[in-house]
C-alpha positions as CSV (number, residue, x, y, z in Angstrom):
1,M,-10.3,7.3,-18.3
2,K,-11.6,10.0,-15.9
3,L,-11.3,12.6,-18.6
4,V,-13.2,10.5,-21.0
5,K,-16.0,9.9,-18.6
6,K,-16.2,13.6,-17.8
7,V,-16.5,14.5,-21.5
8,F,-19.2,11.9,-22.1
9,K,-21.4,13.3,-19.4
10,N,-21.8,16.6,-21.4
11,R,-25.0,16.3,-23.3
12,I,-24.8,19.5,-25.5
13,F,-22.6,20.3,-28.4
14,V,-21.7,23.9,-29.1
15,F,-21.0,25.2,-32.6
16,I,-19.2,28.5,-32.8
17,T,-19.4,31.0,-35.6
18,T,-17.6,34.2,-35.9
19,A,-18.5,37.3,-37.9
20,L,-16.9,40.7,-38.3
21,I,-19.0,43.8,-37.6
22,F,-17.8,47.2,-38.8
23,S,-14.7,45.4,-40.0
24,V,-13.1,46.0,-36.6
25,V,-14.9,44.3,-33.8
26,G,-15.1,40.4,-33.7
27,V,-18.3,39.0,-32.3
28,T,-18.7,35.3,-31.4
29,A,-22.1,33.7,-31.4
30,A,-22.9,30.3,-30.0
31,T,-25.7,28.1,-31.3
32,Y,-26.7,25.0,-29.2
33,F,-28.0,21.7,-30.6
34,E,-29.3,18.8,-28.6
35,S,-26.7,16.0,-29.1
36,S,-29.5,13.5,-29.9
37,A,-30.4,15.7,-32.9
38,V,-26.9,15.6,-34.4
39,T,-26.3,12.7,-37.0
40,Y,-23.4,10.4,-36.2
41,D,-21.5,8.4,-38.9
42,N,-21.0,5.0,-37.2
43,S,-19.6,3.2,-40.2
44,S,-16.0,2.9,-38.8
45,S,-16.7,3.0,-35.0
46,G,-18.5,-0.4,-34.5
47,L,-21.2,1.4,-32.6
48,S,-24.9,0.9,-33.3
49,S,-26.0,4.5,-32.8
50,T,-26.6,6.9,-35.7
51,N,-26.8,10.1,-33.5
52,V,-24.2,11.7,-31.3
53,Q,-26.2,11.2,-28.1
54,G,-26.5,7.5,-28.7
55,A,-22.8,7.2,-29.4
56,I,-22.0,9.1,-26.2
57,D,-24.1,6.7,-24.2
58,E,-22.6,3.6,-25.7
59,L,-19.0,4.8,-25.2
60,Y,-19.8,5.9,-21.6
61,N,-21.2,2.5,-20.7
62,V,-18.1,0.9,-22.1
63,C,-15.8,3.1,-20.1
64,K,-17.6,2.7,-16.8
65,E,-17.5,-1.1,-16.9
66,P,-14.5,-2.5,-15.1
67,G,-12.0,-4.2,-17.3
68,P,-9.5,-7.0,-16.5
69,L,-6.9,-6.2,-13.9
70,D,-3.7,-4.9,-15.5
71,G,-2.6,-2.0,-13.4
72,T,-1.0,-0.9,-10.1
73,I,-2.6,-1.2,-6.6
74,L,-3.6,2.5,-6.8
75,E,-5.3,2.1,-10.2
76,D,-7.3,-1.0,-9.2
77,V,-8.1,-0.6,-5.5
78,P,-10.4,2.1,-4.1
79,I,-9.1,4.3,-1.3
80,V,-11.3,4.1,1.8
81,T,-11.8,6.1,5.0
82,V,-13.6,3.5,7.2
83,G,-13.4,-0.2,7.7
84,D,-10.9,-2.6,6.2
85,G,-9.0,-1.4,3.1
86,L,-6.4,0.9,1.6
87,Y,-6.1,4.3,3.3
88,E,-4.2,7.5,2.7
89,D,-1.4,7.6,5.2
90,E,-2.0,10.6,7.4
91,Y,1.6,10.7,8.6
92,E,3.5,10.5,5.3
93,D,2.4,12.3,2.2
94,V,1.6,10.4,-1.1
95,R,1.7,7.1,0.8
96,Y,-1.1,4.6,1.2
97,I,-1.4,1.9,3.8
98,Y,-3.7,-1.1,4.4
99,K,-5.7,-1.0,7.6
100,G,-8.1,-3.2,9.4
101,G,-8.6,-6.6,10.9
102,N,-8.5,-8.4,7.5
103,P,-8.3,-6.2,4.4
104,N,-7.8,-7.7,1.0
105,N,-4.1,-7.2,0.8
106,Y,-2.9,-10.8,0.2
107,I,-0.4,-11.3,-2.6
108,T,1.3,-14.2,-4.2
109,F,5.1,-13.7,-4.2
110,N,7.9,-16.1,-4.6
111,N,5.4,-18.8,-5.6
112,E,3.9,-18.5,-2.1
113,K,0.1,-18.1,-2.7
114,A,-1.3,-15.6,-0.2
115,G,2.0,-16.0,1.6
116,W,2.7,-12.2,1.8
117,R,0.6,-9.1,2.5
118,I,0.9,-5.6,1.3
119,I,1.7,-3.0,3.9
120,S,1.8,0.1,1.8
121,V,2.1,1.8,-1.6
122,E,5.1,4.2,-1.2
123,P,5.4,7.7,-2.8
124,D,7.7,6.3,-5.5
125,K,5.0,3.7,-6.3
126,T,7.0,0.7,-4.9
127,I,4.9,-1.7,-3.0
128,K,6.0,-2.7,0.5
129,I,5.0,-6.3,1.5
130,M,5.7,-8.5,4.5
131,K,5.6,-12.3,5.1
132,V,2.4,-13.5,6.6
133,E,4.0,-16.1,8.8
134,S,7.3,-16.2,10.7
135,I,10.2,-17.9,8.9
136,G,11.6,-19.1,12.3
137,N,12.8,-17.9,15.6
138,M,16.2,-16.0,15.4
139,A,18.2,-13.4,17.2
140,W,18.0,-9.9,16.0
141,D,21.7,-9.5,16.8
142,T,23.8,-12.1,18.5
143,V,26.1,-9.5,20.0
144,N,23.2,-7.9,21.8
145,L,23.2,-4.5,20.0
146,N,20.2,-2.7,18.4
147,N,22.0,-1.2,15.4
148,W,20.5,-2.7,12.2
149,E,23.0,-1.1,9.9
150,R,26.0,-2.5,12.0
151,P,25.0,-4.8,10.2
152,A,22.9,-6.7,12.8
153,T,22.9,-10.6,12.5
154,L,19.4,-10.7,11.2
155,N,20.2,-8.0,8.6
156,T,23.0,-10.2,7.3
157,Y,20.9,-13.3,7.3
158,L,18.0,-11.8,5.4
159,N,20.0,-10.0,2.7
160,E,22.4,-12.9,2.1
161,E,21.3,-16.4,3.1
162,Y,17.5,-15.8,2.9
163,Y,17.7,-13.7,-0.3
164,V,20.0,-16.2,-2.1
165,N,18.6,-19.5,-0.9
166,F,14.9,-18.9,-0.2
167,L,13.8,-16.5,-3.0
168,N,13.4,-17.7,-6.6
169,E,14.8,-15.8,-9.6
170,A,11.4,-14.3,-10.5
171,A,11.0,-12.9,-7.0
172,K,14.5,-11.5,-7.0
173,N,13.8,-9.7,-10.2
174,Q,10.6,-8.2,-8.7
175,I,12.4,-6.8,-5.6
176,V,14.0,-3.4,-5.5
177,A,16.3,-2.1,-2.8
178,G,14.5,0.5,-0.7
179,T,14.8,2.8,2.3
180,F,13.8,1.4,5.7
181,S,13.3,3.6,8.7
182,I,15.4,2.5,11.6
183,G,15.2,5.4,14.0
184,A,14.6,4.6,17.7
185,V,11.2,4.7,19.3
186,T,10.2,6.0,22.7
187,F,8.4,3.4,24.8
188,L,4.6,4.2,25.4
189,N,4.7,7.5,23.5
190,N,1.3,8.9,22.6
191,D,2.3,11.2,19.7
192,M,2.3,9.2,16.4
193,S,3.5,12.1,14.3
194,T,6.6,12.5,16.5
195,Q,7.1,8.7,16.5
196,V,7.0,8.5,12.7
197,S,9.4,11.5,12.5
198,N,11.8,9.8,14.9
199,E,11.7,6.5,13.0
200,N,12.4,8.4,9.8
201,S,15.4,10.2,11.3
202,N,17.6,7.3,10.6
203,K,17.5,5.3,7.3
204,W,18.9,2.1,6.0
205,Y,19.0,1.2,2.3
206,G,18.8,-2.4,1.3
207,K,16.7,-5.3,0.0
208,I,15.1,-7.0,3.0
209,A,14.4,-5.9,6.6
210,L,11.4,-5.9,9.0
211,S,8.3,-3.7,9.6
212,M,8.5,-0.8,12.0
213,V,6.6,-0.3,15.2
214,S,4.6,2.6,13.7
215,E,3.5,0.4,10.8
216,Y,2.1,-2.1,13.2
217,I,0.1,0.7,14.9
218,R,-0.8,2.5,11.6
219,T,-2.3,-0.7,10.1
220,N,-4.9,-0.8,12.9
221,S,-8.2,0.7,11.7
222,N,-9.4,1.6,15.3
223,K,-7.5,4.9,15.6
224,S,-9.5,6.2,18.6
225,S,-8.5,3.2,20.7
226,C,-5.3,1.9,19.0
227,G,-3.9,4.9,17.2
228,S,-0.7,5.4,19.3
229,F,1.8,3.3,21.2
230,S,0.2,4.2,24.5
231,L,-3.3,3.5,23.3
232,I,-2.5,0.2,21.7
233,Q,-0.8,-0.9,24.9
234,S,-3.8,0.2,27.0
235,N,-6.5,-1.4,24.8
236,S,-4.6,-4.4,23.5
237,S,-7.6,-6.8,23.9
238,S,-9.7,-4.9,21.4
239,C,-6.7,-3.8,19.2
240,A,-5.8,-7.4,18.5
241,S,-8.9,-7.8,16.2
242,T,-8.6,-4.5,14.3
243,G,-5.0,-4.9,13.0
244,W,-4.2,-7.4,10.3
245,M,-0.5,-7.8,11.2
246,N,-1.4,-10.1,14.2
247,I,-0.7,-13.7,13.4
248,T,-1.3,-17.1,15.0
249,N,1.8,-19.2,14.3
250,V,4.1,-17.3,16.6
251,D,3.4,-15.3,19.8
252,Y,6.4,-12.9,19.5
253,W,8.0,-11.5,16.4
254,W,10.7,-8.8,15.9
255,A,10.0,-5.2,14.8
256,L,12.7,-3.2,13.1
257,S,12.6,-0.4,15.6
258,P,15.2,-0.1,18.4
259,Y,14.2,1.1,21.9
260,L,15.3,4.7,22.5
261,G,17.8,4.9,25.3
262,E,18.1,1.1,25.6
263,D,20.3,-1.5,23.9
264,S,17.1,-3.4,23.0
265,V,14.6,-3.9,20.2
266,F,10.8,-3.8,20.2
267,V,8.8,-7.0,19.8
268,I,5.2,-7.5,18.8
269,L,3.1,-9.9,20.9
270,S,0.4,-10.9,18.4
271,L,-1.6,-13.0,20.8
272,Y,-2.5,-9.9,22.8
273,G,-2.1,-7.3,20.0
274,T,0.5,-5.2,21.8
275,V,4.1,-4.0,21.5
276,L,6.8,-5.0,24.0
277,G,10.0,-3.2,24.7
278,S,13.3,-4.0,26.6
279,H,13.9,-7.3,24.8
280,T,17.6,-7.8,24.2
281,S,18.4,-8.4,20.6
282,D,20.2,-11.7,21.2
283,T,16.8,-13.3,22.2
284,R,15.3,-15.6,19.6
285,F,11.9,-14.4,18.4
286,G,9.9,-14.8,15.2
287,V,11.0,-13.1,11.9
288,R,8.6,-11.7,9.3
289,P,10.7,-10.3,6.4
290,A,9.5,-7.1,4.7
291,L,10.7,-5.8,1.3
292,Y,9.8,-3.6,-1.6
293,L,8.4,-4.6,-5.0
294,S,9.3,-2.7,-8.1
295,S,7.0,0.2,-9.2
296,D,6.8,-1.6,-12.5
297,I,4.8,-4.5,-10.9
298,K,1.3,-4.9,-12.3
299,I,-1.7,-6.7,-10.8
300,I,-2.8,-9.3,-13.4
301,G,-5.4,-11.2,-11.3
302,G,-7.0,-11.8,-7.9
303,D,-8.9,-9.6,-5.6
304,G,-6.5,-9.6,-2.7
305,S,-8.5,-12.0,-0.5
306,Q,-6.7,-14.9,1.2
307,N,-8.5,-17.4,-1.2
308,N,-7.9,-15.2,-4.3
309,P,-4.7,-13.2,-3.6
310,Y,-3.3,-10.6,-6.0
311,E,-1.2,-12.2,-8.8
312,I,1.5,-9.9,-10.1
313,S,3.9,-9.6,-13.0
314,L,6.6,-7.3,-14.2
């Protein structure tokens, strides 16, 4: 489409003729004609114009009009640099992440209209989503460890009971197993690049997990005040309104990230927009599942708002 538009913007046609001089040297001459002066046979095109310039204008106008949604998030959603919306992730290449207090990232999944929100579009074009509300208060691990791949109690619940009993067959077909970062996080660090690197230093491959601490921070659009662990902790009152992951139906909900040097796991306190550490994993807090949708998923309707969430199909 971009190529077509670029071509249509050219207003001059060039006709090339070649002649031989002295039977040795080839000379190329170019003659320019205004495209409006060149006759166009419109008998099989369905266009009304009878000159090339008119045909170009007609086709250009058709191409620039938005058509019905039938593509991926990246094809249908503009990339922004300010405000609420889909951003390039500055910490991981070829990854895009939704930021802001209330971006249009709602999606209907598992027959739950606007029941999920898009976190990111991954480099492999899979779409990472998370549940809007908590599915209940549960222990991260009843034996009080912070090793997700042990497997932790919540790992087993989400990938067995929840997957089997709470997702319909269409949803199961739309899910793909993916890589979740489960590396430990340093409390109150102020270097997001290092934090992301530390989280990515340990991976778990599976169907359902939770969101990371860095994702909670990265989805906040106020980078100057909320762009690191230490900043979001210091400015929690303002950060609560510029990050869409905060919810109202539960005060505390589990992150996926373990606490570096402690046998505990980080918890998000949505009411105050901050991250809490040193919570033993056998405590019962809210659970918001996160998972990956297939790269074959297409958007077939909606605008991502809460009242008109994205509708998807394989």
